[in-house]
C-alpha positions in Angstrom: 33.4 -9.6 18.1 30.9 -9.5 15.9 29.7 -6.5 14.0 25.8 -5.5 13.2 24.7 -2.2 11.0 21.5 -2.3 9.1 23.3 -1.1 6.1 22.7 -2.9 2.5 25.4 -5.5 1.7 27.8 -5.1 -1.0 28.5 -1.2 0.3 30.1 0.8 2.7 27.8 3.7 3.6 29.2 6.4 5.9 26.3 8.8 6.7 27.0 12.2 6.4 26.8 13.7 10.0 29.8 11.6 11.4 31.4 13.0 8.5 30.5 16.4 9.2 30.1 17.0 12.9 32.5 14.1 14.4 35.3 13.1 11.8 36.8 16.3 12.2 37.4 16.0 15.6 38.1 12.5 16.3 41.7 11.1 16.1 42.9 10.0 13.5 43.5 6.3 14.2 40.0 5.8 15.9 38.5 7.0 12.5 40.4 4.4 11.1 39.2 1.7 13.1 35.6 2.7 12.9 35.7 2.5 9.1 37.1 -0.8 9.1 34.6 -1.9 11.3 32.2 -0.5 9.1 33.5 -2.1 6.3 33.6 -5.4 8.0 30.0 -4.9 9.3 28.6 -7.2 6.0 30.9 -9.7 5.5 30.1 -11.9 8.5 33.4 -12.5 9.7 34.3 -12.8 13.1 36.3 -9.6 14.0 38.7 -10.1 17.5 40.8 -6.9 19.0 43.9 -8.8 17.7 42.7 -8.7 14.4 42.1 -5.6 14.0 45.2 -4.0 15.8 47.5 -6.2 13.4 45.4 -4.7 10.9 46.8 -1.4 11.5 49.4 -2.5 13.6 48.6 -1.3 16.7 48.2 -2.8 19.7 44.6 -4.3 21.3 44.5 -1.5 24.1 44.8 0.7 21.4 42.1 -0.5 19.4 39.5 -0.5 22.7 40.5 2.9 23.2 38.9 3.6 19.9 35.7 1.5 20.4 35.3 3.2 24.0 35.7 6.6 22.1 32.7 6.0 19.7 31.0 4.4 22.6 31.2 7.4 24.0 30.1 9.6 21.4 26.9 7.0 20.9 28.2 5.5 17.4 28.3 2.3 18.9 26.9 -0.1 21.4 29.4 -2.5 23.1 28.8 -6.7 24.7 31.4 -7.4 27.4 31.0 -10.5 28.7 32.4 -11.4 31.8 36.1 -11.2 31.6 36.3 -8.0 29.8 36.0 -8.8 25.7 33.9 -7.4 23.6 31.6 -9.6 22.2 29.9 -7.4 19.7 29.7 -3.7 18.5 26.3 -2.3 17.1 26.6 0.9 14.8 24.1 3.5 16.3 22.4 6.5 14.3 24.3 9.9 15.2 22.6 11.6 18.0 20.6 14.5 17.0 22.4 17.6 17.7 21.3 20.0 20.9 20.5 23.5 20.0 21.9 26.4 22.7 19.1 28.5 23.8 20.7 31.9 22.0 20.5 29.9 18.8 16.5 29.1 19.2 16.1 32.6 20.6 17.3 33.6 17.3 15.8 31.5 14.8 12.9 32.6 16.9 13.8 36.3 15.8 13.8 35.7 12.3 10.5 34.1 12.1 8.4 36.9 13.8 6.0 39.0 11.9 7.3 42.5 12.0 6.6 44.5 14.9 6.8 41.6 17.0 8.4 41.7 20.0 11.5 38.7 20.6 12.3 37.0 23.3 15.7 37.9 22.8 16.9 40.8 24.5 18.3 43.7 22.1 22.1 43.9 22.5 22.5 40.3 23.7 25.8 39.1 22.1 26.2 35.8 20.7 27.9 32.9 21.4 31.0 33.0 20.0 32.0 29.5 19.3 30.9 27.5 16.3 29.7 24.1 18.1 27.4 21.2 17.5 25.1 22.8 20.2 25.2 26.1 18.6 24.6 25.5 15.0 20.8 25.2 13.8 18.9 21.9 14.2 18.7 20.5 10.5 15.1 21.1 10.4 16.4 24.8 10.7 19.1 24.7 8.3 16.8 23.0 5.7 14.4 25.6 6.3 16.9 28.4 5.3 18.8 26.4 2.4 15.5 26.9 0.5 15.1 30.7 1.2 16.2 32.7 -2.3 19.1 35.1 0.0 20.6 31.7 1.0 20.3 30.3 -2.6 22.4 33.0 -3.9 24.9 33.3 -0.9 25.6 29.7 -1.9 26.3 30.4 -5.3 28.7 33.4 -4.6 30.4 31.1 -2.2 31.2 28.6 -5.0 32.4 31.3 -7.5 35.3 32.7 -5.0 35.9 29.0 -3.7 35.7 28.0 -7.9 34.3 24.6 -6.0 30.7 23.1 -5.4 30.3 23.6 -1.3 30.8 21.0 1.3 27.4 20.5 3.6 29.7 21.3 6.6 30.2 24.9 4.7 26.7 25.7 3.9 26.4 25.0 7.4 28.6 27.9 8.4 27.5 30.4 6.0 24.0 29.7 8.0 25.6 29.6 11.1 26.7 32.9 10.2 23.6 34.1 8.7 20.9 33.0 11.3 22.9 32.9 14.4 25.8 35.7 14.2 23.3 37.6 12.6 25.4 38.9 9.5 23.5 40.3 6.4 24.6 38.4 3.0 26.5 41.4 2.1 28.5 41.1 4.7 29.3 37.5 4.4 29.5 38.3 0.6 32.8 40.4 2.1 33.3 38.3 4.6 34.3 35.5 1.2 36.5 38.2 -0.4 38.5 39.4 2.6 39.5 36.2 3.8 40.1 34.8 -0.3 42.2 37.7 -0.4 44.5 37.0 2.2 44.8 33.4 0.9 43.2 31.7 3.3 39.8 30.0 2.2 39.9 27.3 4.6 36.9 27.0 7.3 38.9 27.7 10.1 40.7 30.7 9.3 37.1 32.1 8.3 35.1 31.4 11.1 38.0 33.1 13.3 37.5 36.0 11.8 33.6 35.8 11.5 33.6 35.1 15.6 36.1 38.1 15.9 33.7 40.6 13.6 31.0 39.7 16.2 32.5 40.0 19.3 33.4 43.6 17.7 30.0 44.1 17.2 30.2 44.2 13.7 27.4 44.2 11.8 28.5 45.8 8.1 30.5 45.7 5.4 31.3 49.5 6.1 32.3 48.3 9.9 34.5 45.3 8.4 36.3 46.9 6.0 37.1 49.4 8.8 38.4 46.9 11.0 40.2 45.1 8.6 41.5 48.3 7.3 42.6 48.9 10.9 44.6 45.5 12.0 46.6 45.6 7.8 48.2 49.2 8.9 48.9 47.8 12.6 50.3 44.1 11.0 52.6 46.2 8.4 53.6 48.3 10.9 54.4 45.4 13.1 55.9 44.2 10.0 58.2 47.1 9.2 59.8 47.5 12.4 60.9 43.8 11.9 62.6 45.2 8.6 60.6 42.6 6.8 59.3 44.1 3.5 57.9 42.5 0.3 55.1 40.1 1.5 52.1 39.5 3.8 52.2 38.7 7.1 51.7 34.5 7.0 48.8 33.5 9.0 50.4 32.1 12.0 52.2 35.9 12.5 49.1 37.3 11.6 46.8 35.4 14.6 49.6 36.2 16.9 49.1 40.1 16.1 45.5 39.5 16.5 45.7 37.8 19.7 48.2 40.9 21.0 45.5 43.8 19.7 42.6 41.6 20.3 42.7 39.5 23.0 45.5 41.0 24.9 44.6 44.8 23.8 47.8 46.0 23.6 48.0 49.4 21.8 50.2 49.5 18.4 52.8 51.6 20.6 53.2 49.0 23.2 53.6 46.1 20.4 56.0 47.9 18.4 58.1 48.6 21.7 58.4 45.1 21.9 59.4 44.0 18.7 62.1 46.8 18.7 63.8 45.3 21.9 63.0 41.5 20.3 65.9 43.1 17.6 68.2 44.3 19.8 67.9 41.3 21.9 68.0 38.5 19.3 69.4 40.6 16.2 66.5 39.5 14.2 63.0 39.2 14.2 61.1 37.0 16.3 56.9 36.8 16.9 57.7 34.3 19.6 60.2 37.0 21.3 57.7 39.3 21.3 54.9 37.3 22.3 57.1 36.5 25.5 57.6 40.3 26.4 54.4 41.3 25.7 52.9 38.0 28.0 55.6 39.6 30.5 53.6 43.1 30.6 50.6 41.4 30.9 51.4 40.0 33.5 53.0 43.3 35.4 49.7 44.6 34.6 51.6 47.3 31.1 48.5 49.3 29.3 50.7 51.7 28.4 55.0 53.1 27.7 54.4 54.8 30.8 54.1 51.6 32.7 57.4 50.2 30.9 59.4 52.8 32.0 58.1 52.0 35.7 59.5 48.4 35.2 62.1 49.0 33.3 63.4 51.9 36.4 62.4 48.9 39.0 64.8 46.4 37.2 68.0 49.0 37.1 67.0 49.7 40.7 67.3 45.9 41.4 70.6 45.6 39.5 72.3 48.2 41.4 71.5 47.1 44.6 75.3 46.4 46.0 75.5 43.0 46.8 75.2 41.3 50.0 78.9 41.3 51.6 79.5 38.0 53.0 81.7 37.4 56.4 85.4 36.5 55.0 86.9 33.5 56.7 90.0 33.9 57.6 92.5 31.4 55.8 94.7 28.9 57.9 98.3 30.3 58.8 100.7 27.8 57.1 102.8 28.5 60.0 100.8 27.6 62.6 99.5 24.3 61.4 101.8 22.4 63.9 102.0 21.4 67.1 104.3 23.8 68.9 106.0 22.8 72.0 106.1 24.4 75.7 109.0 25.4 77.1 110.1 26.1 80.9 111.8 29.5 80.1 112.8 29.2 84.6 114.7 25.9 83.9 115.9 27.3 80.6 117.5 30.0 82.6 119.0 28.1 85.0 120.8 25.7 82.8 122.1 28.7 81.1 123.4 30.2 84.1 125.1 27.1 85.8 127.4 26.5 82.8 
């Protein structure tokens, strides 16, 4: 198998687009195969599926699957022989990012002069998932990166994180600013809030930002009210579980956020699920409480009255008398043999003739 690339000899060039857009979502073994092929591209050596498999202790089928994946991502072009053998693989430039309609209209709205009508309807919510097609275009990101407010925002973020920002992190901040329509002050508070929770990761920050956007939060004051309310509810859950002296862990926060957000349960129902968990398991268990709340959601529970109704139905079912089964008569062991037949008139005659 021959490999073709336009990279200079003596070095392995990995494009930023591959690292930012494709590598985070790919299988780790697929990434290894891609980087190994990239490394071997200027060596002039003939590679085969078997030789690549030997390097990583894979099967040839694993290597085929990795190559097919990168071809589907439009990063490789494979040439097959008539017998299905891969004869060559050519590296391709990553395809340009597609922009969502909502992003285009959002960007246009920011570029309009004051008093100009925007094509985006007032009150429309932005897309609440960060995907490649939702991110601003590279040209848009480059243009915004040169603005004073954005440069100051990058500087503030680096002070909070105490390290330089990766290009993907810069893209995220521009996404919050340009697509989610967050102000610089709100993004700064987002950084402050996530770091105060000990969770400066991109994943956690995105979840918080999207949650605020979905809730219609546009100011720092609204964000503080929201986080204070959630903190109060979170600690109420910990107290009900008997957990003292620590903040909720990230998985616990995510689970509670789903209870109060996605499932929409009021705090009294969540606390009741926690109390029932303790009574049943004699220990705090977020997973067990989660199972209770999921059952309640399935049964349309939205209040304590609904919980009491379900409890009453369950008690009625338990109190129903068990259906009596017909009792089968046990065989009589005294009749468990073939009985003899007698002619009583003949027996009487014999007795009289004696």
